[in-house]
N, C-alpha and C positions, 0 to 999 in steps of 0.2 A: 504493500500500500504506500502511495506517495505521501510525503510529509504534509502537503497541503490538505489531503483528504483526511488525515488524522486530526489536524487542527480543526477542520470543519466538523468532524464528529464530536470533538471535545466541546466546541462552541454550542452545538445542538444540545448536548447533554446538560451543559451548564444552564442553558435557557429553560430546559424542562424542569430542572431543579428549582429555579427561581419561580416559575409558574406554580409548581406544586406548593412551594412555601407560601406564596401569596394566597392560594386557595385555602390553606390551612389557617391563615391568620383570621382572628375573629373580626367581624365588621362592627365598628363603633356604633352603638345605638344612638339615634337622634333623640335629643331631649324634647318631649312633647311640650307645646306651649302651656304655660301656667295659667290656670283659671281659678279665680277666687269667687266663690258664690257667697254673696252677702246674705246673712241669715237674720240680722237684727237691724231694726230701724233706729236704735239708740246711737247717739253720736259719742263714740268712745275710741281712744287710740289703741294701737297695737301693744301687746304686753311685752313683745320681744322682737323688735324690728330687725329683720335680716335673717330670721331662721326659716324663711320660706313658708311659714304658716300664718294665715290670717286669724288671729285670735286676740280679742280684747281681754282685759283683766277679768271680765265677766264670763270669759270662755266662749263667746260667740264672735262670728266674723261681722264686723261693721264696715261701712263704707270708708271711714277714716283709716281703719286698720288695714283694709285692702289696698288703699292708695299708698300707705306707708310701706307695705311689703313690696308693692310694685316698684316704688321708687328705689328700693334697695337691691332689686334684681336686674340683671342685664336682659336685653331683648324687649319684646312687647308682650305684656300680660293682658288678660281679659278679666274684667270685673263684671259680674252679672248681678242685677238688682231684681229681687222679687217685687211683686206689686205692693205698693205702699208709699208712704211719704217719709222721706229722709230729711229731717230738719237739722240745720246748724244749731247746736246747743251749748258749745263751749266758747265763751267770750274771748275776744282777742286779748292776749297778754302781751305778746310781742309779734309784730307782723312777720318776722323771720322764722317763727316757730311753727312746725308742721302740725303740732297736736293741739293748736288753738285756732279759733277763727275760721277762715275759709279753708277749702281743701287745696293743698299745694301739690301740684303734679310736677314731678322732676324727671320722669322717664316716660318712654313711649308706652301707651296703654289704650285699651278700648273699653269703654264703659257702656254696658248694654242693659236696657230695661225691658219691661214687658209691654211697652207701648206708651206713646205720649198720653198723659192723663191717667196712666196706670202706675207707672213708676215715676215718682216726683221727687226732685231734689229742691228743697225749700229753704229760704233764708232764715226761717225761724222767727222767734219773737224779738222785736227791736229792743234795744236798751231803753230803760225807763227815762234816762236823762237826755234822750235824743228824740225830740218830737217829730223831726223830719224823716227819720229812718223808717223803712218798711220791713227791714229784716235785720238780723244780727250782724251780717257781714256779706261781702261778695261771696259767690258760690265757689268758683274755681279760679286759681291763679296758675297759669302754665308757664313754667320757668324755662330758660334757654336750653337746658339739658334735655328737655322733652322734644324729641324729633318728630314724632307722629302721635297725635291724640285724636281719638274718635269717640263721639257721643252718638248713641243710636237708640231710638225708641224710648225717649225720655221726655219729661217736662222739667225745665229749669225755671223756677218761679220765685219771685220776690227776693232776689238778691239785692243787697244795698251796699253802696260804698260812697264815701264823700270824695273819692278820687275817680279813677277810670275803671270801666269794665265791671259792671255790677253782677252779671252772670258769669262771663268769661273774660279774663284779662290775659291776653296772649303775648308773651315775651319771646316765644320760640321762633327760630328761623325756619322751622319745618312746616308741616301741614297739620292744621286743626280742621277736622271734618265733622259736620253735624248731619245726621241722616234721620229723617222722620222724628225730628225733635221740635218741641214747642218751647219758646222762650217768652214768658208772660210776666208782665207787671214788675220788671226789674227797674231799678232806679240808681243812676250814678250822678253824684254831684259834679263830676267832671265829664269826660267824653265816654261814649259807648255805653248807653243805658243797658243793653243786653250784651253786646260783644264789642271789645276794643282790641283791634289788631295793632299792638303798641310797637314803638320803635325801640329796639334793644339799647339805643343810646341812653335812654332814660332809666334803664335797669340799675339797681343798686349792686354793682359788681364788687365782689370781694376776692382778694385784697386790692386788686387794681383792674382797671378797664382792659379788656382784650385789645390787641392790635393785630390785624385790623378789626374794627367793630363788625360783628355779624349783621347781616341784612335783616330787614323785617320779614315776617313769614307770610304764609298763605292760609286764608280761611275759605273752606268749601262748605256751602250750605245747600243741602239737597232735600227736597220733599219735606220742608220744614215750615213752621209758622212763627213769626215774631209779631207780638201784639201787646198793646198796653204799656210799652216801655217808655222811659223818659230819661233825659240827661240834661245837665246844666251846661255842658259843653257840646262838642260835635257828636252827632249821631245818636238820636233817641233810641234807635234799635241797633245800628251797626256803625262803627267808626273805624275808618282806615287811616291811622295816624299819619304815616308818611309815605314810604315807597313800597308798601306791601301790596298784596293782591287779595281781593275778595271776589268770590264767584257765588252767585245766587241762582240756583237751578230748580225749576219746578216748585217754587216756594211762594209763600205769601208774606208780605210785609204790610200789615194792615192795622188801621186804628191805633196808631201810635201818636200821642200818648193815650188817646181815648176820646170819648164823646165830649163835644163842646156844646154848651147851652147858653141861651141869652142871659145876660147879666140882669138880675131883677132891678137893679138901680139904674141901668142904662140898657134897655132891650136891644139897642143896635150893636152893642158889643157882646162878644162871645167870651165865656169863661169856662174853665174845666168843670165838668160835672163832678158831683161828690165822689171822692176816691180816685179821681183822674189827676195825673201829674201835670205840672205846668209845661206848656208846649214851647220849650226854650230852644229846640233844635230840630232840624230836618231829620227824618227817620234814618236816612242812609247818607253818609258823608265821606267824601274823599278829602280829608282835612288838610293835607299838604304841609304838615309841619316840617321844619328844616329843609324847605324847598323840595320835599319828596314828591316824585311823580308817581303816585300810586295808581292802581288799576282796579276798577269795579266793573264786573261783567254780570249782567242780569239776563237770564235766558228762560223762556217759557214760564214766566212768573207774573205775579200780580202785586203791584204797589198801589194801594188804594186806601182812601178814607183816613189819611194821615193829616195832621195839622201842625203848623210851625209858625213861630214868630220870626224866624230867620229865613234867608234865601233857600229856596228848594222845598216845596211842600212835600215832594216825594223823594227826590234825589238831589244832592248838592255836590258839585265838583268844584271845590274852592280854590284849587291851585292850577297847575299845568299838567295834571294827570290825564287819565283816560277813563271815560265811562262808555260802556257798550250796552245797549238795550236791544235785545232781539227776541222777536216772537212773544212779546210781553204786553201787559196792560198796565198803563199808568193812569189811574182815574180817580176823580173825586177827591183829590188832595187840595189842601188850602194853605197858603202862606200869606202873611201880612206884608211880605217883602216881594222879591222877584222870583219868577219861576214856579208857578203853581204845581206843575208836574215835575219838571226837571230844570235845574239851574246849573249853568256852567260858567265859571269865571274865565278860564282859558283852557289850554290843552286841547283835547280832542273829545268830541261827543259824537257817537254814531248810533242812530236809531234805525232799526231795520225790521220790517214786517211786524210792526207794533201799533198799538192804539193809545193815543194820548187824548183823553176825553174827560170833560166835566170838571176840570181843575180851575182853581181861582187864585189870583195873585194881584198885587198892586200893579206890577208890570210883567208882561210875558205870561199870560194865563196858562198856556200849555207848556211852552219851552222858552227859557230866557238865556241868551248868551251875552255876557258882559263884554266879550271881545277883548280881554286884556292880553297883550303880548307877553311872551316869556321874558325872563331876565336877559336873554341874549337876542331878543327882538323877534322871535318866531311868532307868527300870527296864529291864533287859535282857529280851529275848524269844526264846524258842525255839519254833519252829513245825515240827511233823512231820506230813507228809501222805502218804497212799497209800504207806506204807513198811512194812518188816518189821524188827523189833528182836528178834533171837532168839539163843539159845545163848551169850549173853554172861555173864561171871562177874565179880562184885565180891567181893573178899576181905572188905570191910566192908559198905557199904550201896549200894542201887541197882544190882541186877544188870543190868537192861536200861537204865534211865534214872534219873539222880539230878538232881533239880531243887532247888537250894538257894538260900539268901539271899533276895533280893527279886525273883528271876527269875519271869517269867510263862511258863507252858508251855501250848501248844495242841497237842492230839493229835487228828487226824482221819483215820479210815479206816486205822488202823495196827494191825498184828498184833504183840503183845508176848508172846512164848512161849518156854518152856524156858530162861529166864535164871535165874541163881542168885546169891545173896548170902549172905555169912557172917553178916550182921546184918539190918537192916531192908530190906524192899522187894525181894524177889527179882525182880519185874518192874519196879516203879517206886517210887521213894521221893521224895516231895515234902516 
């Protein structure tokens, strides 16, 4: 036998030995995802954080204990809530403590209930020394270390904070997703009555700020309802603080902050009905802090019956960001300022295959564009295509559409009908 043939046989034998040894090696078992089934509606912390077991000092699994265990584990855990109401019951001692006040989420987690109106996370009883509070604290604070958080089949109700984000305050650069979730009657003294997509720049980083600073995150709202919420700052229902992204799909943002009734002392003026918050903000706001160019996309949704003292009865794009409305209804919203349905200061507004109907404002009953150029001189643009602008009312100008300043307006295949204005442009004023 030739030497080369002997070497070939030796190589073949070695390869067979390697294959046999690999087959004999045990396959590492994949760790199944961890699920914590909450069995108690009592608000109590975990007795031994980090042991992998959700157990309060009373021996049961609570929502607070499940979140604490999830925070201590790698990966994404699932927390399931049985039908019932889970109230905040532990007053805030220190905002940085996980076992008091709001629920602090520091890792990726999915929280699943039995359905909106079935499994309810509630703000609890307000402190006796705070007449304005509607709950004990905000409901959830999502910290930068949480990369993906999902709320599914829940109601988040009557969270309260004198700052931002009464139901959800999001600091994460990741994705926060709400599916089939109702956010009802939450109240923030600052921005984001229900949800605030915050800028990580404002987070209390310890010991020093990260370099570079993480970007703002993304909020995805699907098949959900936001109603009866209020805020002293931007966004009675939803606030996008700076350069983050908010998508609203197949959802309803309605009746924020709630019903307005004639003032008994002055019937021509409207005031909040009993139990309704002050209408200090548009329900959906692209706030544009720190010159952030945020994005809000509304798809197959309804923005209706909202009331605001500020610009944007339904939606307000306050900076140079982007608002996209497609296959949606923006109707019967009211503002005492500009843009009964939609207000845009600058940036880009695109309305496609949508209806803007029955809205009321001082200027721009349906849509108002202030036409403010960007810091580098870029002219804002409003594009309306395959849509209906009808039955809107402006007390001054632009019953259907008001396009002002240096804004560019493109209207294609649009019906503008039965709008009214007290001054110029019943249908459109440019």
